[in-house]
N, C-alpha and C positions, 0 to 999 in steps of 0.2 A: 504494499497498499504507500501509495505517496505521502501520506502524511507523516507514518510509522517512517519513512527514510530521513526525510528531515529530524525528529524527535531522537531517535536515535546518536546520530551523528553530534547534534548537541546535547545529551547529555551523558556521552560517554567524556566529549570535551569536557562542559562540567565537575567529571570528576576526576578527569586528569588535571584540570587546573586546581582544584579544591586539593588534591594531595600534594601539590606543588606549593599552595601560595593558603590553602585553610582556608580559605574564603571563597564565595560564588560574588559574582561582579553582577551588580542591579540591572547589569544591560543584558548579562544572558540571561536570569531570571524575568526579566519582562519579556524578553524573548519567547522563553519557553511556558509563559502563563499564554502569550497569544496564540503559541501552536496547539493549546488546552482546546481551546473551540472546533477546530479542525480534527482533533482526536478520538475517536471511542468515548462514549460516553462514561466507563467506568477507568478509563487512563485518563479524562479529560478530569472528573471529579479527582483523582490522584494527583493530578499535576496542581490543581487549584489546591490540595491540602498542602503542598511542599511549597508551594509559592505564601502563603498564608504560615504556617509554619516557620520561615526565612524571614518574613518580612514586618511580623506582628508579635509573633513570642520570643524568639531564639534565633538568631542568628545563626544561620549554618546548621541547624537542628534536623533537617530535613533527609539524610545521607538515607538509612533506609527507605524512606520515601519514593525517594527519587532511582533506586537501585530498585524497586517493584514495579518502577513504571518504565524502568528500561527492559527487566523480564516481561512483560507483559508485550511490549511494541516488541521486543526480539518474537517472540513465539507465534505472531499472528501470519507471519509472511515464509513461504520454502524459499523464495528470491534471498529472503533477507537470512537466512537460516545458511544458505550455499554462501555469502557473503561472510557470514561468521564464519565458518570454517575454513577459508580462505586464511583469512586473517589468525586466527587460529593455528593453521601448520606453516606461516611464516615465520622467521625468528623474530622477537621482539627486542627493541632494541634495550641496551643498559650503557648508559652513557654516563652513572657515577663514578668516580674514583674517592679514595680517600685523600683527605687533607692531611698539613702536615701536623694538624691537633690530633689530628684521629694519630695518628704513628705518635706521638708525644704520649698520649696516653697509652695506647696498645701497640705496642714495637713490632709486635709480627704484623701489623698493617700498613704499607708503606706507602708514601704520598706517592699520586700518581696514578699508583697502580689501581683499577678494576675493583669494585665493590662486588662480591660475589653474590649471584640472585638469591643462595639463601638466606642471607640479608635481609633482601627488600621484598616488596610485595610486586606483584605480577598488574600491571592495568592495562588497557587494551590496545596499547601499541607500543608499551614499554617498560620498564620497572623503575618503580620509586623507593626511596626509603623513606623511614619514618621523618616524618616532617621536622622534628624535633632536633635528628643529624643535621638537616639543610640548614635552621636559623642558628644553630649552635658551633656550625663554620665544621663538623666532621666529615662530610662531604661534601663535594662536587660533582655540579652539571658542567660535563664540558662540551655540550655541543652548543649553548646558549649561555647568554648572560641572564639571569630573572630578573625580570619586568619589576619594577617596583608598584606596589599595588594599595590602592585606598581602604584596606580591609578591616 
């Protein structure tokens, strides 16, 4: 379904952004809310709940709700499943390396060495460390500079 093909990538992008920055952008929340009008009734209700939770109750408190929406839109189309299978069969990027701080605390972790995937969370398109590791400077993202956000 076209509407689900728009919702799925947006949710995956939002989850990836949340893992990196610990928040959602207001623009993405509003974009998702707009797509709720075009979604199935059940999906639309969950998106509205998610938006309400994140804007009125507790910032970024709706991760389980957002994952449920992603589950629902992922199960609705065979073509979507084929795309998901293709993505899951491809290797995911691991752009994380240990920092000097990590090496000073744990000598077995060498500066610039790739962080083993066993220490990371598997995302849609790449692996992610604990957000506290990023904020404390234990790991660095080698492919891109972290954008400053207003979270």
